[in-house]
N, CA, C and O atoms as CSV, one atom per row, in Angstrom:
chain,resi,resn,atom,element,x,y,z
A,1,MET,N,N,4.107,-15.684,-11.431
A,1,MET,CA,C,4.508,-15.912,-10.049
A,1,MET,C,C,4.749,-14.562,-9.364
A,1,MET,O,O,5.360,-13.656,-9.932
A,2,VAL,N,N,4.264,-14.458,-8.165
A,2,VAL,CA,C,4.399,-13.213,-7.407
A,2,VAL,C,C,5.597,-13.334,-6.459
A,2,VAL,O,O,5.681,-14.303,-5.704
A,3,PRO,N,N,6.519,-12.374,-6.486
A,3,PRO,CA,C,7.631,-12.398,-5.532
A,3,PRO,C,C,7.102,-12.331,-4.099
A,3,PRO,O,O,5.954,-11.937,-3.892
A,4,PRO,N,N,7.901,-12.702,-3.116
A,4,PRO,CA,C,7.416,-12.711,-1.730
A,4,PRO,C,C,7.162,-11.306,-1.171
A,4,PRO,O,O,7.869,-10.349,-1.486
A,5,TRP,N,N,6.131,-11.222,-0.335
A,5,TRP,CA,C,5.797,-9.978,0.356
A,5,TRP,C,C,6.754,-9.759,1.513
A,5,TRP,O,O,7.304,-10.708,2.072
A,6,GLY,N,N,6.944,-8.505,1.861
A,6,GLY,CA,C,7.665,-8.162,3.075
A,6,GLY,C,C,6.711,-8.265,4.257
A,6,GLY,O,O,5.540,-8.602,4.086
A,7,VAL,N,N,7.204,-7.979,5.437
A,7,VAL,CA,C,6.379,-8.032,6.642
A,7,VAL,C,C,5.496,-6.785,6.717
A,7,VAL,O,O,5.796,-5.761,6.104
A,8,TRP,N,N,4.402,-6.889,7.479
A,8,TRP,CA,C,3.541,-5.717,7.720
A,8,TRP,C,C,4.290,-4.746,8.616
A,8,TRP,O,O,4.894,-5.152,9.609
A,9,ARG,N,N,4.252,-3.475,8.273
A,9,ARG,CA,C,4.927,-2.420,9.051
A,9,ARG,C,C,3.937,-1.294,9.343
A,9,ARG,O,O,3.034,-1.015,8.554
A,10,SER,N,N,4.129,-0.664,10.481
A,10,SER,CA,C,3.344,0.523,10.817
A,10,SER,C,C,3.944,1.714,10.075
A,10,SER,O,O,5.154,1.777,9.856
A,11,PHE,N,N,3.084,2.656,9.692
A,11,PHE,CA,C,3.595,3.882,9.091
A,11,PHE,C,C,4.335,4.670,10.162
A,11,PHE,O,O,3.929,4.657,11.324
A,12,PRO,N,N,5.414,5.358,9.793
A,12,PRO,CA,C,6.112,6.187,10.782
A,12,PRO,C,C,5.230,7.349,11.225
A,12,PRO,O,O,4.355,7.799,10.485
A,13,ASP,N,N,5.471,7.824,12.433
A,13,ASP,CA,C,4.763,8.985,12.953
A,13,ASP,C,C,4.984,10.152,11.991
A,13,ASP,O,O,6.127,10.457,11.652
A,14,PRO,N,N,3.904,10.811,11.546
A,14,PRO,CA,C,4.063,11.922,10.593
A,14,PRO,C,C,4.940,13.060,11.118
A,14,PRO,O,O,5.505,13.812,10.324
A,15,GLN,N,N,5.062,13.199,12.429
A,15,GLN,CA,C,5.874,14.266,13.015
A,15,GLN,C,C,7.355,13.901,13.057
A,15,GLN,O,O,8.197,14.766,13.296
A,16,SER,N,N,7.683,12.631,12.828
A,16,SER,CA,C,9.084,12.209,12.880
A,16,SER,C,C,9.716,12.316,11.500
A,16,SER,O,O,9.029,12.504,10.496
A,17,ASP,N,N,11.020,12.195,11.474
A,17,ASP,CA,C,11.749,12.207,10.202
A,17,ASP,C,C,12.023,10.783,9.720
A,17,ASP,O,O,12.775,10.582,8.766
A,18,ARG,N,N,11.416,9.800,10.375
A,18,ARG,CA,C,11.660,8.405,10.004
A,18,ARG,C,C,11.074,8.123,8.620
A,18,ARG,O,O,9.912,8.438,8.364
A,19,PRO,N,N,11.869,7.535,7.733
A,19,PRO,CA,C,11.357,7.269,6.379
A,19,PRO,C,C,10.491,6.010,6.324
A,19,PRO,O,O,10.517,5.181,7.234
A,20,ILE,N,N,9.743,5.886,5.264
A,20,ILE,CA,C,9.007,4.663,4.957
A,20,ILE,C,C,10.045,3.606,4.584
A,20,ILE,O,O,10.981,3.897,3.840
A,21,GLU,N,N,9.889,2.400,5.086
A,21,GLU,CA,C,10.795,1.311,4.722
A,21,GLU,C,C,10.178,0.549,3.557
A,21,GLU,O,O,9.379,-0.368,3.744
A,22,ALA,N,N,10.568,0.950,2.351
A,22,ALA,CA,C,9.991,0.377,1.139
A,22,ALA,C,C,10.985,0.523,-0.005
A,22,ALA,O,O,11.880,1.366,0.049
A,23,PRO,N,N,10.829,-0.299,-1.044
A,23,PRO,CA,C,11.724,-0.197,-2.194
A,23,PRO,C,C,11.633,1.172,-2.874
A,23,PRO,O,O,10.544,1.724,-3.030
A,24,VAL,N,N,12.767,1.704,-3.269
A,24,VAL,CA,C,12.807,2.961,-3.991
A,24,VAL,C,C,12.735,2.660,-5.491
A,24,VAL,O,O,13.100,3.491,-6.322
A,25,GLY,N,N,12.271,1.493,-5.808
A,25,GLY,CA,C,12.117,1.066,-7.192
A,25,GLY,C,C,10.761,0.431,-7.392
A,25,GLY,O,O,9.853,0.635,-6.586
A,26,PRO,N,N,10.613,-0.338,-8.457
A,26,PRO,CA,C,9.315,-0.916,-8.797
A,26,PRO,C,C,8.855,-1.993,-7.821
A,26,PRO,O,O,9.662,-2.681,-7.195
A,27,GLY,N,N,7.531,-2.116,-7.711
A,27,GLY,CA,C,6.974,-3.146,-6.854
A,27,GLY,C,C,5.483,-2.962,-6.627
A,27,GLY,O,O,4.817,-2.161,-7.283
A,28,ILE,N,N,4.989,-3.735,-5.673
A,28,ILE,CA,C,3.577,-3.736,-5.306
A,28,ILE,C,C,3.480,-3.294,-3.853
A,28,ILE,O,O,4.370,-3.568,-3.048
A,29,TYR,N,N,2.405,-2.617,-3.531
A,29,TYR,CA,C,2.174,-2.210,-2.145
A,29,TYR,C,C,0.743,-2.564,-1.762
A,29,TYR,O,O,-0.147,-2.658,-2.607
A,30,GLU,N,N,0.553,-2.755,-0.466
A,30,GLU,CA,C,-0.773,-3.025,0.083
A,30,GLU,C,C,-0.848,-2.304,1.420
A,30,GLU,O,O,0.069,-2.402,2.235
A,31,VAL,N,N,-1.930,-1.586,1.644
A,31,VAL,CA,C,-2.151,-0.853,2.895
A,31,VAL,C,C,-3.453,-1.362,3.484
A,31,VAL,O,O,-4.454,-1.492,2.779
A,32,ARG,N,N,-3.438,-1.651,4.784
A,32,ARG,CA,C,-4.646,-2.135,5.442
A,32,ARG,C,C,-4.823,-1.446,6.787
A,32,ARG,O,O,-3.886,-0.886,7.355
A,33,HIS,N,N,-6.062,-1.508,7.278
A,33,HIS,CA,C,-6.365,-1.022,8.622
A,33,HIS,C,C,-5.801,-2.059,9.580
A,33,HIS,O,O,-6.136,-3.238,9.474
A,34,ALA,N,N,-4.960,-1.647,10.503
A,34,ALA,CA,C,-4.248,-2.589,11.364
A,34,ALA,C,C,-5.183,-3.428,12.236
A,34,ALA,O,O,-4.945,-4.620,12.428
A,35,GLU,N,N,-6.230,-2.823,12.757
A,35,GLU,CA,C,-7.121,-3.537,13.676
A,35,GLU,C,C,-8.083,-4.474,12.954
A,35,GLU,O,O,-8.304,-5.599,13.404
A,36,THR,N,N,-8.650,-4.029,11.856
A,36,THR,CA,C,-9.682,-4.823,11.180
A,36,THR,C,C,-9.160,-5.637,10.006
A,36,THR,O,O,-9.806,-6.598,9.589
A,37,GLY,N,N,-8.000,-5.269,9.466
A,37,GLY,CA,C,-7.469,-5.947,8.296
A,37,GLY,C,C,-8.106,-5.496,6.996
A,37,GLY,O,O,-7.792,-6.040,5.938
A,38,ALA,N,N,-8.996,-4.512,7.052
A,38,ALA,CA,C,-9.679,-4.025,5.847
A,38,ALA,C,C,-8.668,-3.393,4.885
A,38,ALA,O,O,-7.828,-2.590,5.292
A,39,LEU,N,N,-8.759,-3.762,3.618
A,39,LEU,CA,C,-7.873,-3.238,2.594
A,39,LEU,C,C,-8.178,-1.764,2.352
A,39,LEU,O,O,-9.332,-1.390,2.142
A,40,VAL,N,N,-7.145,-0.932,2.381
A,40,VAL,CA,C,-7.292,0.505,2.168
A,40,VAL,C,C,-6.719,0.905,0.812
A,40,VAL,O,O,-7.293,1.743,0.117
A,41,ALA,N,N,-5.590,0.309,0.436
A,41,ALA,CA,C,-4.966,0.625,-0.849
A,41,ALA,C,C,-4.159,-0.570,-1.328
A,41,ALA,O,O,-3.599,-1.325,-0.533
A,42,PHE,N,N,-4.112,-0.724,-2.649
A,42,PHE,CA,C,-3.341,-1.790,-3.282
A,42,PHE,C,C,-2.963,-1.305,-4.665
A,42,PHE,O,O,-3.784,-0.703,-5.355
A,43,GLY,N,N,-1.743,-1.555,-5.076
A,43,GLY,CA,C,-1.371,-1.145,-6.423
A,43,GLY,C,C,0.061,-1.490,-6.765
A,43,GLY,O,O,0.787,-2.080,-5.964
A,44,HIS,N,N,0.452,-1.114,-7.965
A,44,HIS,CA,C,1.818,-1.303,-8.448
A,44,HIS,C,C,2.348,0.050,-8.885
A,44,HIS,O,O,1.582,0.939,-9.256
A,45,THR,N,N,3.652,0.195,-8.839
A,45,THR,CA,C,4.263,1.470,-9.166
A,45,THR,C,C,5.732,1.284,-9.512
A,45,THR,O,O,6.323,0.237,-9.245
A,46,GLY,N,N,6.299,2.298,-10.101
A,46,GLY,CA,C,7.730,2.302,-10.389
A,46,GLY,C,C,8.573,2.730,-9.205
A,46,GLY,O,O,9.792,2.555,-9.221
A,47,ASN,N,N,7.938,3.296,-8.162
A,47,ASN,CA,C,8.654,3.734,-6.959
A,47,ASN,C,C,7.728,3.561,-5.757
A,47,ASN,O,O,6.933,4.447,-5.445
A,48,VAL,N,N,7.837,2.424,-5.092
A,48,VAL,CA,C,6.947,2.090,-3.979
A,48,VAL,C,C,7.102,3.078,-2.824
A,48,VAL,O,O,6.106,3.525,-2.256
A,49,ALA,N,N,8.333,3.421,-2.475
A,49,ALA,CA,C,8.568,4.336,-1.352
A,49,ALA,C,C,7.893,5.681,-1.569
A,49,ALA,O,O,7.317,6.243,-0.638
A,50,ARG,N,N,7.958,6.202,-2.792
A,50,ARG,CA,C,7.336,7.502,-3.073
A,50,ARG,C,C,5.823,7.446,-2.929
A,50,ARG,O,O,5.222,8.350,-2.348
A,51,VAL,N,N,5.202,6.396,-3.453
A,51,VAL,CA,C,3.742,6.278,-3.375
A,51,VAL,C,C,3.302,6.186,-1.919
A,51,VAL,O,O,2.353,6.860,-1.519
A,52,LEU,N,N,3.975,5.364,-1.123
A,52,LEU,CA,C,3.600,5.232,0.285
A,52,LEU,C,C,3.866,6.526,1.047
A,52,LEU,O,O,3.078,6.906,1.913
A,53,SER,N,N,4.952,7.197,0.738
A,53,SER,CA,C,5.236,8.487,1.392
A,53,SER,C,C,4.192,9.533,1.054
A,53,SER,O,O,3.840,10.359,1.897
A,54,ASP,N,N,3.694,9.503,-0.173
A,54,ASP,CA,C,2.662,10.465,-0.585
A,54,ASP,C,C,1.339,10.240,0.149
A,54,ASP,O,O,0.499,11.138,0.193
A,55,MET,N,N,1.145,9.052,0.724
A,55,MET,CA,C,-0.088,8.757,1.463
A,55,MET,C,C,-0.082,9.334,2.868
A,55,MET,O,O,-1.129,9.413,3.511
A,56,THR,N,N,1.082,9.736,3.349
A,56,THR,CA,C,1.183,10.225,4.723
A,56,THR,C,C,1.208,11.745,4.747
A,56,THR,O,O,1.766,12.375,3.848
A,57,PRO,N,N,0.606,12.335,5.774
A,57,PRO,CA,C,0.643,13.802,5.883
A,57,PRO,C,C,2.055,14.264,6.205
A,57,PRO,O,O,2.793,13.579,6.911
A,58,LYS,N,N,2.420,15.404,5.697
A,58,LYS,CA,C,3.737,15.984,5.946
A,58,LYS,C,C,3.592,17.116,6.957
A,58,LYS,O,O,2.705,17.957,6.814
A,59,PRO,N,N,4.452,17.151,7.980
A,59,PRO,CA,C,4.347,18.219,8.984
A,59,PRO,C,C,4.425,19.613,8.378
A,59,PRO,O,O,3.783,20.535,8.882
A,60,SER,N,N,5.201,19.790,7.303
A,60,SER,CA,C,5.361,21.115,6.711
A,60,SER,C,C,4.241,21.464,5.733
A,60,SER,O,O,4.220,22.570,5.192
A,61,ALA,N,N,3.317,20.544,5.500
A,61,ALA,CA,C,2.273,20.777,4.497
A,61,ALA,C,C,0.923,21.105,5.119
A,61,ALA,O,O,-0.108,20.856,4.495
A,62,ARG,N,N,0.896,21.647,6.310
A,62,ARG,CA,C,-0.376,21.948,6.983
A,62,ARG,C,C,-1.255,22.876,6.143
A,62,ARG,O,O,-2.473,22.701,6.092
A,63,LEU,N,N,-0.648,23.852,5.492
A,63,LEU,CA,C,-1.397,24.801,4.689
A,63,LEU,C,C,-2.133,24.103,3.545
A,63,LEU,O,O,-3.243,24.500,3.190
A,64,PHE,N,N,-1.527,23.074,2.971
A,64,PHE,CA,C,-2.102,22.413,1.808
A,64,PHE,C,C,-2.983,21.219,2.153
A,64,PHE,O,O,-3.569,20.612,1.257
A,65,ARG,N,N,-3.086,20.876,3.416
A,65,ARG,CA,C,-3.854,19.700,3.820
A,65,ARG,C,C,-5.307,19.766,3.353
A,65,ARG,O,O,-5.907,18.740,3.032
A,66,ALA,N,N,-5.867,20.966,3.316
A,66,ALA,CA,C,-7.262,21.111,2.894
A,66,ALA,C,C,-7.445,20.741,1.426
A,66,ALA,O,O,-8.551,20.395,1.009
A,67,PHE,N,N,-6.385,20.809,0.646
A,67,PHE,CA,C,-6.479,20.514,-0.780
A,67,PHE,C,C,-6.174,19.061,-1.112
A,67,PHE,O,O,-6.426,18.615,-2.232
A,68,ARG,N,N,-5.634,18.318,-0.149
A,68,ARG,CA,C,-5.306,16.917,-0.386
A,68,ARG,C,C,-6.529,16.048,-0.158
A,68,ARG,O,O,-7.390,16.363,0.664
A,69,ARG,N,N,-6.591,14.969,-0.885
A,69,ARG,CA,C,-7.655,13.998,-0.658
A,69,ARG,C,C,-7.351,13.276,0.651
A,69,ARG,O,O,-6.272,12.698,0.784
A,70,PRO,N,N,-8.255,13.287,1.612
A,70,PRO,CA,C,-7.949,12.675,2.907
A,70,PRO,C,C,-7.923,11.160,2.831
A,70,PRO,O,O,-8.653,10.550,2.049
A,71,LEU,N,N,-7.077,10.565,3.647
A,71,LEU,CA,C,-7.054,9.115,3.781
A,71,LEU,C,C,-8.329,8.681,4.486
A,71,LEU,O,O,-8.879,9.451,5.273
A,72,PRO,N,N,-8.814,7.474,4.228
A,72,PRO,CA,C,-10.030,7.023,4.897
A,72,PRO,C,C,-9.821,6.759,6.388
A,72,PRO,O,O,-10.788,6.639,7.140
A,73,HIS,N,N,-8.570,6.671,6.812
A,73,HIS,CA,C,-8.242,6.420,8.217
A,73,HIS,C,C,-7.045,7.284,8.592
A,73,HIS,O,O,-6.337,7.793,7.723
A,74,ARG,N,N,-6.831,7.442,9.880
A,74,ARG,CA,C,-5.621,8.122,10.332
A,74,ARG,C,C,-4.436,7.209,10.050
A,74,ARG,O,O,-4.554,5.987,10.147
A,75,VAL,N,N,-3.312,7.789,9.706
A,75,VAL,CA,C,-2.135,7.004,9.331
A,75,VAL,C,C,-1.681,6.102,10.488
A,75,VAL,O,O,-1.087,5.050,10.254
A,76,GLU,N,N,-1.956,6.505,11.720
A,76,GLU,CA,C,-1.574,5.698,12.884
A,76,GLU,C,C,-2.352,4.382,12.939
A,76,GLU,O,O,-1.925,3.440,13.607
A,77,GLU,N,N,-3.485,4.310,12.247
A,77,GLU,CA,C,-4.322,3.107,12.251
A,77,GLU,C,C,-3.968,2.154,11.115
A,77,GLU,O,O,-4.551,1.075,11.007
A,78,LEU,N,N,-3.018,2.544,10.266
A,78,LEU,CA,C,-2.720,1.774,9.066
A,78,LEU,C,C,-1.376,1.078,9.152
A,78,LEU,O,O,-0.495,1.483,9.911
A,79,GLU,N,N,-1.234,0.021,8.361
A,79,GLU,CA,C,0.044,-0.632,8.188
A,79,GLU,C,C,0.181,-1.022,6.719
A,79,GLU,O,O,-0.808,-1.110,5.991
A,80,TYR,N,N,1.412,-1.252,6.302
A,80,TYR,CA,C,1.665,-1.529,4.897
A,80,TYR,C,C,2.657,-2.679,4.749
A,80,TYR,O,O,3.415,-2.998,5.666
A,81,ARG,N,N,2.627,-3.289,3.572
A,81,ARG,CA,C,3.655,-4.251,3.204
A,81,ARG,C,C,3.956,-4.041,1.732
A,81,ARG,O,O,3.136,-3.512,0.981
A,82,THR,N,N,5.139,-4.464,1.337
A,82,THR,CA,C,5.576,-4.239,-0.035
A,82,THR,C,C,6.169,-5.510,-0.620
A,82,THR,O,O,6.498,-6.464,0.086
A,83,CYS,N,N,6.290,-5.481,-1.923
A,83,CYS,CA,C,6.862,-6.590,-2.666
A,83,CYS,C,C,7.679,-5.968,-3.796
A,83,CYS,O,O,7.113,-5.394,-4.726
A,84,ALA,N,N,8.993,-6.077,-3.722
A,84,ALA,CA,C,9.851,-5.503,-4.757
A,84,ALA,C,C,9.845,-6.387,-5.998
A,84,ALA,O,O,9.759,-7.612,-5.905
A,85,THR,N,N,9.936,-5.751,-7.151
A,85,THR,CA,C,10.025,-6.482,-8.414
A,85,THR,C,C,11.198,-5.937,-9.225
A,85,THR,O,O,11.745,-4.879,-8.917
A,86,ALA,N,N,11.570,-6.676,-10.261
A,86,ALA,CA,C,12.714,-6.282,-11.080
A,86,ALA,C,C,12.388,-5.127,-12.027
A,86,ALA,O,O,13.280,-4.383,-12.436
A,87,SER,N,N,11.112,-4.981,-12.373
A,87,SER,CA,C,10.735,-3.930,-13.317
A,87,SER,C,C,9.303,-3.481,-13.065
A,87,SER,O,O,8.544,-4.157,-12.369
A,88,ALA,N,N,8.944,-2.348,-13.629
A,88,ALA,CA,C,7.567,-1.856,-13.512
A,88,ALA,C,C,6.608,-2.803,-14.223
A,88,ALA,O,O,5.477,-2.992,-13.774
A,89,HIS,N,N,7.049,-3.397,-15.326
A,89,HIS,CA,C,6.209,-4.359,-16.053
A,89,HIS,C,C,5.925,-5.589,-15.183
A,89,HIS,O,O,4.794,-6.072,-15.136
A,90,GLU,N,N,6.950,-6.086,-14.502
A,90,GLU,CA,C,6.756,-7.230,-13.606
A,90,GLU,C,C,5.823,-6.863,-12.454
A,90,GLU,O,O,5.001,-7.681,-12.040
A,91,ALA,N,N,5.940,-5.653,-11.939
A,91,ALA,CA,C,5.057,-5.192,-10.861
A,91,ALA,C,C,3.611,-5.172,-11.333
A,91,ALA,O,O,2.715,-5.610,-10.612
A,92,LYS,N,N,3.381,-4.668,-12.533
A,92,LYS,CA,C,2.028,-4.606,-13.082
A,92,LYS,C,C,1.462,-6.008,-13.268
A,92,LYS,O,O,0.314,-6.262,-12.903
A,93,SER,N,N,2.245,-6.918,-13.828
A,93,SER,CA,C,1.788,-8.301,-14.044
A,93,SER,C,C,1.476,-8.998,-12.727
A,93,SER,O,O,0.457,-9.679,-12.607
A,94,ALA,N,N,2.347,-8.830,-11.742
A,94,ALA,CA,C,2.130,-9.461,-10.436
A,94,ALA,C,C,0.884,-8.895,-9.761
A,94,ALA,O,O,0.114,-9.645,-9.162
A,95,ALA,N,N,0.675,-7.572,-9.852
A,95,ALA,CA,C,-0.508,-6.950,-9.244
A,95,ALA,C,C,-1.781,-7.449,-9.920
A,95,ALA,O,O,-2.775,-7.716,-9.245
A,96,GLU,N,N,-1.761,-7.575,-11.236
A,96,GLU,CA,C,-2.934,-8.103,-11.957
A,96,GLU,C,C,-3.209,-9.549,-11.551
A,96,GLU,O,O,-4.365,-9.934,-11.373
A,97,HIS,N,N,-2.157,-10.347,-11.405
A,97,HIS,CA,C,-2.311,-11.737,-10.975
A,97,HIS,C,C,-2.947,-11.803,-9.578
A,97,HIS,O,O,-3.874,-12.579,-9.344
A,98,LEU,N,N,-2.442,-10.990,-8.669
A,98,LEU,CA,C,-2.998,-10.973,-7.306
A,98,LEU,C,C,-4.450,-10.503,-7.306
A,98,LEU,O,O,-5.284,-11.058,-6.590
A,99,ARG,N,N,-4.752,-9.488,-8.101
A,99,ARG,CA,C,-6.121,-8.977,-8.191
A,99,ARG,C,C,-7.062,-10.063,-8.737
A,99,ARG,O,O,-8.173,-10.231,-8.236
A,100,ASP,N,N,-6.613,-10.792,-9.758
A,100,ASP,CA,C,-7.417,-11.880,-10.316
A,100,ASP,C,C,-7.661,-12.974,-9.283
A,100,ASP,O,O,-8.775,-13.487,-9.175
A,101,ARG,N,N,-6.625,-13.333,-8.523
A,101,ARG,CA,C,-6.785,-14.352,-7.473
A,101,ARG,C,C,-7.764,-13.893,-6.398
A,101,ARG,O,O,-8.602,-14.668,-5.937
A,102,ARG,N,N,-7.652,-12.626,-6.004
A,102,ARG,CA,C,-8.544,-12.081,-4.981
A,102,ARG,C,C,-9.993,-12.077,-5.476
A,102,ARG,O,O,-10.908,-12.439,-4.737
A,103,ASP,N,N,-10.193,-11.666,-6.730
A,103,ASP,CA,C,-11.543,-11.651,-7.306
A,103,ASP,C,C,-12.126,-13.059,-7.380
A,103,ASP,O,O,-13.300,-13.257,-7.066
A,104,ALA,N,N,-11.322,-14.037,-7.790
A,104,ALA,CA,C,-11.789,-15.427,-7.878
A,104,ALA,C,C,-12.176,-15.955,-6.492
A,104,ALA,O,O,-13.179,-16.654,-6.344
A,105,TYR,N,N,-11.377,-15.614,-5.487
A,105,TYR,CA,C,-11.679,-16.043,-4.120
A,105,TYR,C,C,-13.029,-15.496,-3.679
A,105,TYR,O,O,-13.850,-16.236,-3.139
A,106,TRP,N,N,-13.268,-14.197,-3.905
A,106,TRP,CA,C,-14.527,-13.586,-3.467
A,106,TRP,C,C,-15.712,-14.103,-4.270
A,106,TRP,O,O,-16.812,-14.218,-3.730
A,107,ARG,N,N,-15.515,-14.416,-5.551
A,107,ARG,CA,C,-16.602,-15.013,-6.337
A,107,ARG,C,C,-16.976,-16.383,-5.774
A,107,ARG,O,O,-18.157,-16.681,-5.592
A,108,ARG,N,N,-15.974,-17.213,-5.499
A,108,ARG,CA,C,-16.241,-18.548,-4.929
A,108,ARG,C,C,-16.926,-18.431,-3.566
A,108,ARG,O,O,-17.866,-19.167,-3.265
A,109,ARG,N,N,-16.445,-17.506,-2.760
A,109,ARG,CA,C,-17.013,-17.337,-1.429
A,109,ARG,C,C,-18.472,-16.857,-1.485
A,109,ARG,O,O,-19.310,-17.285,-0.692
A,110,THR,N,N,-18.752,-15.962,-2.436
A,110,THR,CA,C,-20.121,-15.445,-2.610
A,110,THR,C,C,-21.051,-16.534,-3.090
A,110,THR,O,O,-22.182,-16.636,-2.615
A,111,LEU,N,N,-20.598,-17.346,-4.021
A,111,LEU,CA,C,-21.427,-18.433,-4.552
A,111,LEU,C,C,-21.659,-19.520,-3.509
A,111,LEU,O,O,-22.719,-20.144,-3.497
A,112,ALA,N,N,-20.687,-19.753,-2.639
A,112,ALA,CA,C,-20.808,-20.788,-1.614
A,112,ALA,C,C,-21.743,-20.341,-0.482
A,112,ALA,O,O,-22.366,-21.172,0.179
A,113,GLY,N,N,-21.833,-19.051,-0.269
A,113,GLY,CA,C,-22.604,-18.537,0.868
A,113,GLY,C,C,-23.978,-18.218,0.534
A,113,GLY,O,O,-24.737,-17.776,1.398
C-alpha cells in the first residue's frame, strides 16, 4: 500500500531563500512539467527535501553550474509532490509498487491501441 501523496507544489524561486516543502526524512518524490504533466523525475530516498533541493540551481553556485547536469526544464516550469514514509525500506517498496502499476497501465494502453 502506498501512503497518500501531498499536493503538487511549485519549486521556490532559485533567487529566494524559501525552502522546499518536503519531508526531511524518507519518502517518494515525483517532479513533472507543470503545463504538460510530463514526468521529469521519480524516485525514493532517505531524505526527500535534500534530493529535491539538489535539483534546483543555487544562487551562490554560478561558478559550478557548468559542471552540473542540467535539468531538462527550467525550475520555474516544474512542480513536485512528495509522499512521506516511515523508513527508507518502505519508500523503496512503495516506489517499486508505483512503478509496477505505471508499467502495467502503459502495457495495457499500448496493447489496446
